[in-house]
mmCIF entry with sequence, helices, sheets and N, C-alpha, C, O atoms, coordinates in Angstrom:
data_MODEL
# 
_entry.id   MODEL 
# 
_entity.id                         1 
_entity.type                       polymer 
_entity.pdbx_number_of_molecules   1 
# 
_entity_poly.entity_id                      1 
_entity_poly.type                           'polypeptide(L)' 
_entity_poly.nstd_linkage                   no 
_entity_poly.nstd_monomer                   no 
_entity_poly.pdbx_seq_one_letter_code       MLKTLLSILGIYKIYEKWLQHQIKDQKKPEHIAIILDGNRRWARESGLEPWMGHY 
_entity_poly.pdbx_seq_one_letter_code_can   MLKTLLSILGIYKIYEKWLQHQIKDQKKPEHIAIILDGNRRWARESGLEPWMGHY 
_entity_poly.pdbx_strand_id                 A 
# 
loop_
_entity_poly_seq.entity_id 
_entity_poly_seq.num 
_entity_poly_seq.mon_id 
_entity_poly_seq.hetero 
1 1  MET n 
1 2  LEU n 
1 3  LYS n 
1 4  THR n 
1 5  LEU n 
1 6  LEU n 
1 7  SER n 
1 8  ILE n 
1 9  LEU n 
1 10 GLY n 
1 11 ILE n 
1 12 TYR n 
1 13 LYS n 
1 14 ILE n 
1 15 TYR n 
1 16 GLU n 
1 17 LYS n 
1 18 TRP n 
1 19 LEU n 
1 20 GLN n 
1 21 HIS n 
1 22 GLN n 
1 23 ILE n 
1 24 LYS n 
1 25 ASP n 
1 26 GLN n 
1 27 LYS n 
1 28 LYS n 
1 29 PRO n 
1 30 GLU n 
1 31 HIS n 
1 32 ILE n 
1 33 ALA n 
1 34 ILE n 
1 35 ILE n 
1 36 LEU n 
1 37 ASP n 
1 38 GLY n 
1 39 ASN n 
1 40 ARG n 
1 41 ARG n 
1 42 TRP n 
1 43 ALA n 
1 44 ARG n 
1 45 GLU n 
1 46 SER n 
1 47 GLY n 
1 48 LEU n 
1 49 GLU n 
1 50 PRO n 
1 51 TRP n 
1 52 MET n 
1 53 GLY n 
1 54 HIS n 
1 55 TYR n 
# 
_struct_asym.id          A 
_struct_asym.entity_id   1 
# 
loop_
_struct_conf.conf_type_id 
_struct_conf.id 
_struct_conf.pdbx_PDB_helix_id 
_struct_conf.beg_label_comp_id 
_struct_conf.beg_label_asym_id 
_struct_conf.beg_label_seq_id 
_struct_conf.pdbx_beg_PDB_ins_code 
_struct_conf.end_label_comp_id 
_struct_conf.end_label_asym_id 
_struct_conf.end_label_seq_id 
_struct_conf.pdbx_end_PDB_ins_code 
_struct_conf.beg_auth_comp_id 
_struct_conf.beg_auth_asym_id 
_struct_conf.beg_auth_seq_id 
_struct_conf.end_auth_comp_id 
_struct_conf.end_auth_asym_id 
_struct_conf.end_auth_seq_id 
_struct_conf.pdbx_PDB_helix_class 
_struct_conf.details 
_struct_conf.pdbx_PDB_helix_length 
HELX_P HELX_P1 AA1 LEU A 2  ? LEU A 9  ? LEU A 2  LEU A 9  1 ? 8  
HELX_P HELX_P2 AA2 ILE A 11 ? ILE A 23 ? ILE A 11 ILE A 23 1 ? 13 
HELX_P HELX_P3 AA3 ASN A 39 ? GLU A 45 ? ASN A 39 GLU A 45 1 ? 7  
HELX_P HELX_P4 AA4 PRO A 50 ? HIS A 54 ? PRO A 50 HIS A 54 5 ? 5  
# 
_struct_conf_type.id          HELX_P 
_struct_conf_type.criteria    ? 
_struct_conf_type.reference   ? 
# 
loop_
_atom_site.group_PDB 
_atom_site.id 
_atom_site.type_symbol 
_atom_site.label_atom_id 
_atom_site.label_alt_id 
_atom_site.label_comp_id 
_atom_site.label_asym_id 
_atom_site.label_entity_id 
_atom_site.label_seq_id 
_atom_site.pdbx_PDB_ins_code 
_atom_site.Cartn_x 
_atom_site.Cartn_y 
_atom_site.Cartn_z 
_atom_site.occupancy 
_atom_site.B_iso_or_equiv 
_atom_site.pdbx_formal_charge 
_atom_site.auth_seq_id 
_atom_site.auth_comp_id 
_atom_site.auth_asym_id 
_atom_site.auth_atom_id 
_atom_site.pdbx_PDB_model_num 
ATOM 1   N N  . MET A 1 1  ? 7.505  19.208 28.535 1.00 0.00 ? 1  MET A N  1 
ATOM 2   C CA . MET A 1 1  ? 6.675  20.290 28.298 1.00 0.00 ? 1  MET A CA 1 
ATOM 3   C C  . MET A 1 1  ? 5.639  20.024 27.172 1.00 0.00 ? 1  MET A C  1 
ATOM 4   O O  . MET A 1 1  ? 4.467  20.383 27.281 1.00 0.00 ? 1  MET A O  1 
ATOM 5   N N  . LEU A 1 2  ? 6.124  19.382 26.093 1.00 0.00 ? 2  LEU A N  1 
ATOM 6   C CA . LEU A 1 2  ? 5.250  19.086 25.009 1.00 0.00 ? 2  LEU A CA 1 
ATOM 7   C C  . LEU A 1 2  ? 4.200  18.052 25.424 1.00 0.00 ? 2  LEU A C  1 
ATOM 8   O O  . LEU A 1 2  ? 3.032  18.162 25.053 1.00 0.00 ? 2  LEU A O  1 
ATOM 9   N N  . LYS A 1 3  ? 4.633  17.029 26.211 1.00 0.00 ? 3  LYS A N  1 
ATOM 10  C CA . LYS A 1 3  ? 3.656  16.075 26.700 1.00 0.00 ? 3  LYS A CA 1 
ATOM 11  C C  . LYS A 1 3  ? 2.610  16.697 27.492 1.00 0.00 ? 3  LYS A C  1 
ATOM 12  O O  . LYS A 1 3  ? 1.440  16.338 27.361 1.00 0.00 ? 3  LYS A O  1 
ATOM 13  N N  . THR A 1 4  ? 2.987  17.686 28.377 1.00 0.00 ? 4  THR A N  1 
ATOM 14  C CA . THR A 1 4  ? 1.980  18.411 29.228 1.00 0.00 ? 4  THR A CA 1 
ATOM 15  C C  . THR A 1 4  ? 0.994  19.125 28.320 1.00 0.00 ? 4  THR A C  1 
ATOM 16  O O  . THR A 1 4  ? -0.219 19.003 28.492 1.00 0.00 ? 4  THR A O  1 
ATOM 17  N N  . LEU A 1 5  ? 1.505  19.854 27.375 1.00 0.00 ? 5  LEU A N  1 
ATOM 18  C CA . LEU A 1 5  ? 0.634  20.632 26.473 1.00 0.00 ? 5  LEU A CA 1 
ATOM 19  C C  . LEU A 1 5  ? -0.305 19.709 25.737 1.00 0.00 ? 5  LEU A C  1 
ATOM 20  O O  . LEU A 1 5  ? -1.498 20.003 25.664 1.00 0.00 ? 5  LEU A O  1 
ATOM 21  N N  . LEU A 1 6  ? 0.175  18.592 25.181 1.00 0.00 ? 6  LEU A N  1 
ATOM 22  C CA . LEU A 1 6  ? -0.691 17.655 24.468 1.00 0.00 ? 6  LEU A CA 1 
ATOM 23  C C  . LEU A 1 6  ? -1.650 17.027 25.423 1.00 0.00 ? 6  LEU A C  1 
ATOM 24  O O  . LEU A 1 6  ? -2.773 16.739 25.010 1.00 0.00 ? 6  LEU A O  1 
ATOM 25  N N  . SER A 1 7  ? -1.307 16.781 26.690 1.00 0.00 ? 7  SER A N  1 
ATOM 26  C CA . SER A 1 7  ? -2.178 16.195 27.667 1.00 0.00 ? 7  SER A CA 1 
ATOM 27  C C  . SER A 1 7  ? -3.352 17.173 27.921 1.00 0.00 ? 7  SER A C  1 
ATOM 28  O O  . SER A 1 7  ? -4.519 16.786 27.988 1.00 0.00 ? 7  SER A O  1 
ATOM 29  N N  . ILE A 1 8  ? -2.987 18.405 28.053 1.00 0.00 ? 8  ILE A N  1 
ATOM 30  C CA . ILE A 1 8  ? -4.056 19.421 28.330 1.00 0.00 ? 8  ILE A CA 1 
ATOM 31  C C  . ILE A 1 8  ? -5.050 19.476 27.200 1.00 0.00 ? 8  ILE A C  1 
ATOM 32  O O  . ILE A 1 8  ? -6.258 19.576 27.416 1.00 0.00 ? 8  ILE A O  1 
ATOM 33  N N  . LEU A 1 9  ? -4.545 19.410 26.027 1.00 0.00 ? 9  LEU A N  1 
ATOM 34  C CA . LEU A 1 9  ? -5.385 19.446 24.813 1.00 0.00 ? 9  LEU A CA 1 
ATOM 35  C C  . LEU A 1 9  ? -6.127 18.115 24.543 1.00 0.00 ? 9  LEU A C  1 
ATOM 36  O O  . LEU A 1 9  ? -7.041 18.063 23.720 1.00 0.00 ? 9  LEU A O  1 
ATOM 37  N N  . GLY A 1 10 ? -5.717 17.042 25.252 1.00 0.00 ? 10 GLY A N  1 
ATOM 38  C CA . GLY A 1 10 ? -6.331 15.760 25.113 1.00 0.00 ? 10 GLY A CA 1 
ATOM 39  C C  . GLY A 1 10 ? -5.792 14.980 23.892 1.00 0.00 ? 10 GLY A C  1 
ATOM 40  O O  . GLY A 1 10 ? -6.247 13.875 23.595 1.00 0.00 ? 10 GLY A O  1 
ATOM 41  N N  . ILE A 1 11 ? -4.834 15.573 23.211 1.00 0.00 ? 11 ILE A N  1 
ATOM 42  C CA . ILE A 1 11 ? -4.245 14.968 22.021 1.00 0.00 ? 11 ILE A CA 1 
ATOM 43  C C  . ILE A 1 11 ? -3.354 13.753 22.446 1.00 0.00 ? 11 ILE A C  1 
ATOM 44  O O  . ILE A 1 11 ? -3.351 12.720 21.776 1.00 0.00 ? 11 ILE A O  1 
ATOM 45  N N  . TYR A 1 12 ? -2.632 13.896 23.527 1.00 0.00 ? 12 TYR A N  1 
ATOM 46  C CA . TYR A 1 12 ? -1.728 12.875 23.923 1.00 0.00 ? 12 TYR A CA 1 
ATOM 47  C C  . TYR A 1 12 ? -2.394 11.518 24.074 1.00 0.00 ? 12 TYR A C  1 
ATOM 48  O O  . TYR A 1 12 ? -1.830 10.508 23.651 1.00 0.00 ? 12 TYR A O  1 
ATOM 49  N N  . LYS A 1 13 ? -3.579 11.471 24.666 1.00 0.00 ? 13 LYS A N  1 
ATOM 50  C CA . LYS A 1 13 ? -4.295 10.209 24.906 1.00 0.00 ? 13 LYS A CA 1 
ATOM 51  C C  . LYS A 1 13 ? -4.653 9.655  23.568 1.00 0.00 ? 13 LYS A C  1 
ATOM 52  O O  . LYS A 1 13 ? -4.528 8.444  23.380 1.00 0.00 ? 13 LYS A O  1 
ATOM 53  N N  . ILE A 1 14 ? -5.086 10.439 22.626 1.00 0.00 ? 14 ILE A N  1 
ATOM 54  C CA . ILE A 1 14 ? -5.405 9.945  21.273 1.00 0.00 ? 14 ILE A CA 1 
ATOM 55  C C  . ILE A 1 14 ? -4.197 9.346  20.612 1.00 0.00 ? 14 ILE A C  1 
ATOM 56  O O  . ILE A 1 14 ? -4.289 8.267  20.025 1.00 0.00 ? 14 ILE A O  1 
ATOM 57  N N  . TYR A 1 15 ? -3.080 10.003 20.686 1.00 0.00 ? 15 TYR A N  1 
ATOM 58  C CA . TYR A 1 15 ? -1.843 9.503  20.125 1.00 0.00 ? 15 TYR A CA 1 
ATOM 59  C C  . TYR A 1 15 ? -1.438 8.249  20.830 1.00 0.00 ? 15 TYR A C  1 
ATOM 60  O O  . TYR A 1 15 ? -0.999 7.312  20.163 1.00 0.00 ? 15 TYR A O  1 
ATOM 61  N N  . GLU A 1 16 ? -1.549 8.162  22.093 1.00 0.00 ? 16 GLU A N  1 
ATOM 62  C CA . GLU A 1 16 ? -1.222 6.997  22.940 1.00 0.00 ? 16 GLU A CA 1 
ATOM 63  C C  . GLU A 1 16 ? -2.047 5.781  22.451 1.00 0.00 ? 16 GLU A C  1 
ATOM 64  O O  . GLU A 1 16 ? -1.517 4.692  22.234 1.00 0.00 ? 16 GLU A O  1 
ATOM 65  N N  . LYS A 1 17 ? -3.342 6.014  22.290 1.00 0.00 ? 17 LYS A N  1 
ATOM 66  C CA . LYS A 1 17 ? -4.221 4.893  21.840 1.00 0.00 ? 17 LYS A CA 1 
ATOM 67  C C  . LYS A 1 17 ? -3.897 4.468  20.413 1.00 0.00 ? 17 LYS A C  1 
ATOM 68  O O  . LYS A 1 17 ? -3.953 3.283  20.083 1.00 0.00 ? 17 LYS A O  1 
ATOM 69  N N  . TRP A 1 18 ? -3.563 5.428  19.580 1.00 0.00 ? 18 TRP A N  1 
ATOM 70  C CA . TRP A 1 18 ? -3.156 5.098  18.194 1.00 0.00 ? 18 TRP A CA 1 
ATOM 71  C C  . TRP A 1 18 ? -1.922 4.233  18.160 1.00 0.00 ? 18 TRP A C  1 
ATOM 72  O O  . TRP A 1 18 ? -1.837 3.270  17.397 1.00 0.00 ? 18 TRP A O  1 
ATOM 73  N N  . LEU A 1 19 ? -0.931 4.601  19.026 1.00 0.00 ? 19 LEU A N  1 
ATOM 74  C CA . LEU A 1 19 ? 0.294  3.829  19.101 1.00 0.00 ? 19 LEU A CA 1 
ATOM 75  C C  . LEU A 1 19 ? 0.079  2.408  19.572 1.00 0.00 ? 19 LEU A C  1 
ATOM 76  O O  . LEU A 1 19 ? 0.653  1.465  19.028 1.00 0.00 ? 19 LEU A O  1 
ATOM 77  N N  . GLN A 1 20 ? -0.748 2.265  20.585 1.00 0.00 ? 20 GLN A N  1 
ATOM 78  C CA . GLN A 1 20 ? -1.123 0.952  21.134 1.00 0.00 ? 20 GLN A CA 1 
ATOM 79  C C  . GLN A 1 20 ? -1.735 0.102  20.042 1.00 0.00 ? 20 GLN A C  1 
ATOM 80  O O  . GLN A 1 20 ? -1.367 -1.057 19.845 1.00 0.00 ? 20 GLN A O  1 
ATOM 81  N N  . HIS A 1 21 ? -2.690 0.713  19.328 1.00 0.00 ? 21 HIS A N  1 
ATOM 82  C CA . HIS A 1 21 ? -3.372 -0.004 18.230 1.00 0.00 ? 21 HIS A CA 1 
ATOM 83  C C  . HIS A 1 21 ? -2.332 -0.453 17.197 1.00 0.00 ? 21 HIS A C  1 
ATOM 84  O O  . HIS A 1 21 ? -2.416 -1.585 16.721 1.00 0.00 ? 21 HIS A O  1 
ATOM 85  N N  . GLN A 1 22 ? -1.363 0.379  16.836 1.00 0.00 ? 22 GLN A N  1 
ATOM 86  C CA . GLN A 1 22 ? -0.368 0.063  15.864 1.00 0.00 ? 22 GLN A CA 1 
ATOM 87  C C  . GLN A 1 22 ? 0.459  -1.164 16.234 1.00 0.00 ? 22 GLN A C  1 
ATOM 88  O O  . GLN A 1 22 ? 0.780  -1.975 15.366 1.00 0.00 ? 22 GLN A O  1 
ATOM 89  N N  . ILE A 1 23 ? 0.805  -1.306 17.495 1.00 0.00 ? 23 ILE A N  1 
ATOM 90  C CA . ILE A 1 23 ? 1.642  -2.449 17.878 1.00 0.00 ? 23 ILE A CA 1 
ATOM 91  C C  . ILE A 1 23 ? 0.927  -3.600 18.568 1.00 0.00 ? 23 ILE A C  1 
ATOM 92  O O  . ILE A 1 23 ? 1.560  -4.582 18.956 1.00 0.00 ? 23 ILE A O  1 
ATOM 93  N N  . LYS A 1 24 ? -0.395 -3.486 18.723 1.00 0.00 ? 24 LYS A N  1 
ATOM 94  C CA . LYS A 1 24 ? -1.170 -4.475 19.464 1.00 0.00 ? 24 LYS A CA 1 
ATOM 95  C C  . LYS A 1 24 ? -0.915 -5.898 18.979 1.00 0.00 ? 24 LYS A C  1 
ATOM 96  O O  . LYS A 1 24 ? -0.580 -6.782 19.766 1.00 0.00 ? 24 LYS A O  1 
ATOM 97  N N  . ASP A 1 25 ? -1.080 -6.114 17.634 1.00 0.00 ? 25 ASP A N  1 
ATOM 98  C CA . ASP A 1 25 ? -0.950 -7.497 17.110 1.00 0.00 ? 25 ASP A CA 1 
ATOM 99  C C  . ASP A 1 25 ? 0.428  -7.742 16.457 1.00 0.00 ? 25 ASP A C  1 
ATOM 100 O O  . ASP A 1 25 ? 0.601  -8.760 15.788 1.00 0.00 ? 25 ASP A O  1 
ATOM 101 N N  . GLN A 1 26 ? 1.354  -6.889 16.624 1.00 0.00 ? 26 GLN A N  1 
ATOM 102 C CA . GLN A 1 26 ? 2.586  -7.086 16.011 1.00 0.00 ? 26 GLN A CA 1 
ATOM 103 C C  . GLN A 1 26 ? 3.574  -7.834 16.950 1.00 0.00 ? 26 GLN A C  1 
ATOM 104 O O  . GLN A 1 26 ? 3.387  -7.879 18.166 1.00 0.00 ? 26 GLN A O  1 
ATOM 105 N N  . LYS A 1 27 ? 4.575  -8.388 16.367 1.00 0.00 ? 27 LYS A N  1 
ATOM 106 C CA . LYS A 1 27 ? 5.632  -9.093 17.140 1.00 0.00 ? 27 LYS A CA 1 
ATOM 107 C C  . LYS A 1 27 ? 6.451  -7.943 17.922 1.00 0.00 ? 27 LYS A C  1 
ATOM 108 O O  . LYS A 1 27 ? 6.859  -6.928 17.357 1.00 0.00 ? 27 LYS A O  1 
ATOM 109 N N  . LYS A 1 28 ? 6.630  -8.205 19.196 1.00 0.00 ? 28 LYS A N  1 
ATOM 110 C CA . LYS A 1 28 ? 7.400  -7.233 19.979 1.00 0.00 ? 28 LYS A CA 1 
ATOM 111 C C  . LYS A 1 28 ? 8.864  -7.635 20.076 1.00 0.00 ? 28 LYS A C  1 
ATOM 112 O O  . LYS A 1 28 ? 9.188  -8.822 20.108 1.00 0.00 ? 28 LYS A O  1 
ATOM 113 N N  . PRO A 1 29 ? 9.748  -6.641 20.122 1.00 0.00 ? 29 PRO A N  1 
ATOM 114 C CA . PRO A 1 29 ? 11.138 -6.961 20.275 1.00 0.00 ? 29 PRO A CA 1 
ATOM 115 C C  . PRO A 1 29 ? 11.452 -7.610 21.526 1.00 0.00 ? 29 PRO A C  1 
ATOM 116 O O  . PRO A 1 29 ? 10.791 -7.329 22.526 1.00 0.00 ? 29 PRO A O  1 
ATOM 117 N N  . GLU A 1 30 ? 12.454 -8.504 21.574 1.00 0.00 ? 30 GLU A N  1 
ATOM 118 C CA . GLU A 1 30 ? 12.820 -9.161 22.810 1.00 0.00 ? 30 GLU A CA 1 
ATOM 119 C C  . GLU A 1 30 ? 13.900 -8.331 23.534 1.00 0.00 ? 30 GLU A C  1 
ATOM 120 O O  . GLU A 1 30 ? 14.147 -8.601 24.709 1.00 0.00 ? 30 GLU A O  1 
ATOM 121 N N  . HIS A 1 31 ? 14.533 -7.374 22.926 1.00 0.00 ? 31 HIS A N  1 
ATOM 122 C CA . HIS A 1 31 ? 15.511 -6.527 23.554 1.00 0.00 ? 31 HIS A CA 1 
ATOM 123 C C  . HIS A 1 31 ? 15.657 -5.225 22.727 1.00 0.00 ? 31 HIS A C  1 
ATOM 124 O O  . HIS A 1 31 ? 15.243 -5.142 21.570 1.00 0.00 ? 31 HIS A O  1 
ATOM 125 N N  . ILE A 1 32 ? 16.225 -4.288 23.337 1.00 0.00 ? 32 ILE A N  1 
ATOM 126 C CA . ILE A 1 32 ? 16.495 -3.039 22.626 1.00 0.00 ? 32 ILE A CA 1 
ATOM 127 C C  . ILE A 1 32 ? 17.965 -2.611 22.927 1.00 0.00 ? 32 ILE A C  1 
ATOM 128 O O  . ILE A 1 32 ? 18.523 -2.998 23.953 1.00 0.00 ? 32 ILE A O  1 
ATOM 129 N N  . ALA A 1 33 ? 18.541 -1.858 22.076 1.00 0.00 ? 33 ALA A N  1 
ATOM 130 C CA . ALA A 1 33 ? 19.888 -1.350 22.312 1.00 0.00 ? 33 ALA A CA 1 
ATOM 131 C C  . ALA A 1 33 ? 19.901 0.098  22.283 1.00 0.00 ? 33 ALA A C  1 
ATOM 132 O O  . ALA A 1 33 ? 19.168 0.679  21.483 1.00 0.00 ? 33 ALA A O  1 
ATOM 133 N N  . ILE A 1 34 ? 20.649 0.737  23.063 1.00 0.00 ? 34 ILE A N  1 
ATOM 134 C CA . ILE A 1 34 ? 20.860 2.193  23.190 1.00 0.00 ? 34 ILE A CA 1 
ATOM 135 C C  . ILE A 1 34 ? 22.266 2.432  22.813 1.00 0.00 ? 34 ILE A C  1 
ATOM 136 O O  . ILE A 1 34 ? 23.185 1.868  23.407 1.00 0.00 ? 34 ILE A O  1 
ATOM 137 N N  . ILE A 1 35 ? 22.458 3.273  21.819 1.00 0.00 ? 35 ILE A N  1 
ATOM 138 C CA . ILE A 1 35 ? 23.838 3.624  21.329 1.00 0.00 ? 35 ILE A CA 1 
ATOM 139 C C  . ILE A 1 35 ? 24.107 5.128  21.769 1.00 0.00 ? 35 ILE A C  1 
ATOM 140 O O  . ILE A 1 35 ? 23.495 6.069  21.264 1.00 0.00 ? 35 ILE A O  1 
ATOM 141 N N  . LEU A 1 36 ? 25.007 5.261  22.684 1.00 0.00 ? 36 LEU A N  1 
ATOM 142 C CA . LEU A 1 36 ? 25.340 6.608  23.113 1.00 0.00 ? 36 LEU A CA 1 
ATOM 143 C C  . LEU A 1 36 ? 26.477 7.110  22.179 1.00 0.00 ? 36 LEU A C  1 
ATOM 144 O O  . LEU A 1 36 ? 27.583 6.572  22.130 1.00 0.00 ? 36 LEU A O  1 
ATOM 145 N N  . ASP A 1 37 ? 26.113 8.166  21.459 1.00 0.00 ? 37 ASP A N  1 
ATOM 146 C CA . ASP A 1 37 ? 27.017 8.665  20.470 1.00 0.00 ? 37 ASP A CA 1 
ATOM 147 C C  . ASP A 1 37 ? 26.930 10.182 20.383 1.00 0.00 ? 37 ASP A C  1 
ATOM 148 O O  . ASP A 1 37 ? 25.838 10.747 20.442 1.00 0.00 ? 37 ASP A O  1 
ATOM 149 N N  . GLY A 1 38 ? 28.057 10.833 20.245 1.00 0.00 ? 38 GLY A N  1 
ATOM 150 C CA . GLY A 1 38 ? 28.054 12.259 20.028 1.00 0.00 ? 38 GLY A CA 1 
ATOM 151 C C  . GLY A 1 38 ? 28.226 13.146 21.221 1.00 0.00 ? 38 GLY A C  1 
ATOM 152 O O  . GLY A 1 38 ? 28.288 14.368 21.092 1.00 0.00 ? 38 GLY A O  1 
ATOM 153 N N  . ASN A 1 39 ? 28.305 12.542 22.387 1.00 0.00 ? 39 ASN A N  1 
ATOM 154 C CA . ASN A 1 39 ? 28.387 13.372 23.622 1.00 0.00 ? 39 ASN A CA 1 
ATOM 155 C C  . ASN A 1 39 ? 29.684 14.175 23.672 1.00 0.00 ? 39 ASN A C  1 
ATOM 156 O O  . ASN A 1 39 ? 29.685 15.354 24.028 1.00 0.00 ? 39 ASN A O  1 
ATOM 157 N N  . ARG A 1 40 ? 30.815 13.502 23.301 1.00 0.00 ? 40 ARG A N  1 
ATOM 158 C CA . ARG A 1 40 ? 32.069 14.199 23.349 1.00 0.00 ? 40 ARG A CA 1 
ATOM 159 C C  . ARG A 1 40 ? 32.132 15.250 22.224 1.00 0.00 ? 40 ARG A C  1 
ATOM 160 O O  . ARG A 1 40 ? 32.640 16.358 22.395 1.00 0.00 ? 40 ARG A O  1 
ATOM 161 N N  . ARG A 1 41 ? 31.602 14.851 21.096 1.00 0.00 ? 41 ARG A N  1 
ATOM 162 C CA . ARG A 1 41 ? 31.583 15.832 19.965 1.00 0.00 ? 41 ARG A CA 1 
ATOM 163 C C  . ARG A 1 41 ? 30.724 17.023 20.323 1.00 0.00 ? 41 ARG A C  1 
ATOM 164 O O  . ARG A 1 41 ? 31.150 18.146 20.056 1.00 0.00 ? 41 ARG A O  1 
ATOM 165 N N  . TRP A 1 42 ? 29.538 16.867 20.911 1.00 0.00 ? 42 TRP A N  1 
ATOM 166 C CA . TRP A 1 42 ? 28.697 17.992 21.319 1.00 0.00 ? 42 TRP A CA 1 
ATOM 167 C C  . TRP A 1 42 ? 29.451 18.849 22.308 1.00 0.00 ? 42 TRP A C  1 
ATOM 168 O O  . TRP A 1 42 ? 29.413 20.071 22.166 1.00 0.00 ? 42 TRP A O  1 
ATOM 169 N N  . ALA A 1 43 ? 30.133 18.305 23.298 1.00 0.00 ? 43 ALA A N  1 
ATOM 170 C CA . ALA A 1 43 ? 30.867 19.028 24.291 1.00 0.00 ? 43 ALA A CA 1 
ATOM 171 C C  . ALA A 1 43 ? 31.891 19.898 23.651 1.00 0.00 ? 43 ALA A C  1 
ATOM 172 O O  . ALA A 1 43 ? 31.995 21.080 23.977 1.00 0.00 ? 43 ALA A O  1 
ATOM 173 N N  . ARG A 1 44 ? 32.665 19.337 22.732 1.00 0.00 ? 44 ARG A N  1 
ATOM 174 C CA . ARG A 1 44 ? 33.724 20.091 22.072 1.00 0.00 ? 44 ARG A CA 1 
ATOM 175 C C  . ARG A 1 44 ? 33.147 21.206 21.243 1.00 0.00 ? 44 ARG A C  1 
ATOM 176 O O  . ARG A 1 44 ? 33.682 22.314 21.239 1.00 0.00 ? 44 ARG A O  1 
ATOM 177 N N  . GLU A 1 45 ? 32.051 20.935 20.529 1.00 0.00 ? 45 GLU A N  1 
ATOM 178 C CA . GLU A 1 45 ? 31.378 21.977 19.727 1.00 0.00 ? 45 GLU A CA 1 
ATOM 179 C C  . GLU A 1 45 ? 30.790 23.052 20.605 1.00 0.00 ? 45 GLU A C  1 
ATOM 180 O O  . GLU A 1 45 ? 30.574 24.177 20.154 1.00 0.00 ? 45 GLU A O  1 
ATOM 181 N N  . SER A 1 46 ? 30.532 22.723 21.842 1.00 0.00 ? 46 SER A N  1 
ATOM 182 C CA . SER A 1 46 ? 29.926 23.756 22.745 1.00 0.00 ? 46 SER A CA 1 
ATOM 183 C C  . SER A 1 46 ? 30.981 24.414 23.648 1.00 0.00 ? 46 SER A C  1 
ATOM 184 O O  . SER A 1 46 ? 30.677 25.133 24.599 1.00 0.00 ? 46 SER A O  1 
ATOM 185 N N  . GLY A 1 47 ? 32.224 24.125 23.294 1.00 0.00 ? 47 GLY A N  1 
ATOM 186 C CA . GLY A 1 47 ? 33.296 24.777 24.000 1.00 0.00 ? 47 GLY A CA 1 
ATOM 187 C C  . GLY A 1 47 ? 33.585 24.180 25.376 1.00 0.00 ? 47 GLY A C  1 
ATOM 188 O O  . GLY A 1 47 ? 34.142 24.865 26.233 1.00 0.00 ? 47 GLY A O  1 
ATOM 189 N N  . LEU A 1 48 ? 33.226 22.947 25.598 1.00 0.00 ? 48 LEU A N  1 
ATOM 190 C CA . LEU A 1 48 ? 33.423 22.293 26.917 1.00 0.00 ? 48 LEU A CA 1 
ATOM 191 C C  . LEU A 1 48 ? 34.420 21.193 26.812 1.00 0.00 ? 48 LEU A C  1 
ATOM 192 O O  . LEU A 1 48 ? 34.771 20.773 25.709 1.00 0.00 ? 48 LEU A O  1 
ATOM 193 N N  . GLU A 1 49 ? 34.882 20.717 27.919 1.00 0.00 ? 49 GLU A N  1 
ATOM 194 C CA . GLU A 1 49 ? 35.777 19.565 27.936 1.00 0.00 ? 49 GLU A CA 1 
ATOM 195 C C  . GLU A 1 49 ? 35.025 18.359 27.440 1.00 0.00 ? 49 GLU A C  1 
ATOM 196 O O  . GLU A 1 49 ? 33.833 18.256 27.728 1.00 0.00 ? 49 GLU A O  1 
ATOM 197 N N  . PRO A 1 50 ? 35.639 17.421 26.701 1.00 0.00 ? 50 PRO A N  1 
ATOM 198 C CA . PRO A 1 50 ? 34.918 16.273 26.189 1.00 0.00 ? 50 PRO A CA 1 
ATOM 199 C C  . PRO A 1 50 ? 34.174 15.434 27.285 1.00 0.00 ? 50 PRO A C  1 
ATOM 200 O O  . PRO A 1 50 ? 33.057 14.973 27.049 1.00 0.00 ? 50 PRO A O  1 
ATOM 201 N N  . TRP A 1 51 ? 34.762 15.255 28.403 1.00 0.00 ? 51 TRP A N  1 
ATOM 202 C CA . TRP A 1 51 ? 34.155 14.453 29.460 1.00 0.00 ? 51 TRP A CA 1 
ATOM 203 C C  . TRP A 1 51 ? 32.865 15.073 29.939 1.00 0.00 ? 51 TRP A C  1 
ATOM 204 O O  . TRP A 1 51 ? 32.015 14.364 30.479 1.00 0.00 ? 51 TRP A O  1 
ATOM 205 N N  . MET A 1 52 ? 32.678 16.416 29.756 1.00 0.00 ? 52 MET A N  1 
ATOM 206 C CA . MET A 1 52 ? 31.499 17.051 30.230 1.00 0.00 ? 52 MET A CA 1 
ATOM 207 C C  . MET A 1 52 ? 30.276 16.761 29.345 1.00 0.00 ? 52 MET A C  1 
ATOM 208 O O  . MET A 1 52 ? 29.153 17.106 29.713 1.00 0.00 ? 52 MET A O  1 
ATOM 209 N N  . GLY A 1 53 ? 30.481 16.148 28.217 1.00 0.00 ? 53 GLY A N  1 
ATOM 210 C CA . GLY A 1 53 ? 29.338 15.758 27.371 1.00 0.00 ? 53 GLY A CA 1 
ATOM 211 C C  . GLY A 1 53 ? 28.548 14.576 27.950 1.00 0.00 ? 53 GLY A C  1 
ATOM 212 O O  . GLY A 1 53 ? 27.484 14.227 27.439 1.00 0.00 ? 53 GLY A O  1 
ATOM 213 N N  . HIS A 1 54 ? 29.058 13.985 28.981 1.00 0.00 ? 54 HIS A N  1 
ATOM 214 C CA . HIS A 1 54 ? 28.344 12.833 29.577 1.00 0.00 ? 54 HIS A CA 1 
ATOM 215 C C  . HIS A 1 54 ? 27.599 13.259 30.823 1.00 0.00 ? 54 HIS A C  1 
ATOM 216 O O  . HIS A 1 54 ? 27.054 12.408 31.527 1.00 0.00 ? 54 HIS A O  1 
ATOM 217 N N  . TYR A 1 55 ? 27.556 14.577 31.126 1.00 0.00 ? 55 TYR A N  1 
ATOM 218 C CA . TYR A 1 55 ? 26.829 14.960 32.317 1.00 0.00 ? 55 TYR A CA 1 
ATOM 219 C C  . TYR A 1 55 ? 25.729 15.946 31.975 1.00 0.00 ? 55 TYR A C  1 
ATOM 220 O O  . TYR A 1 55 ? 24.999 16.388 32.863 1.00 0.00 ? 55 TYR A O  1 
# 
């Protein structure tokens, strides 16, 4: 929704170009890692079964 709003206003394209300029001449990472954390905790705090935090 935010991306759509920013696209309508034309701001998203400006931000996208700024980001590209920021990383253009920089060294790029060769890999990334994604750490999944807090799903069970969120489910418990939301009154759900822990396994439901992964869906």
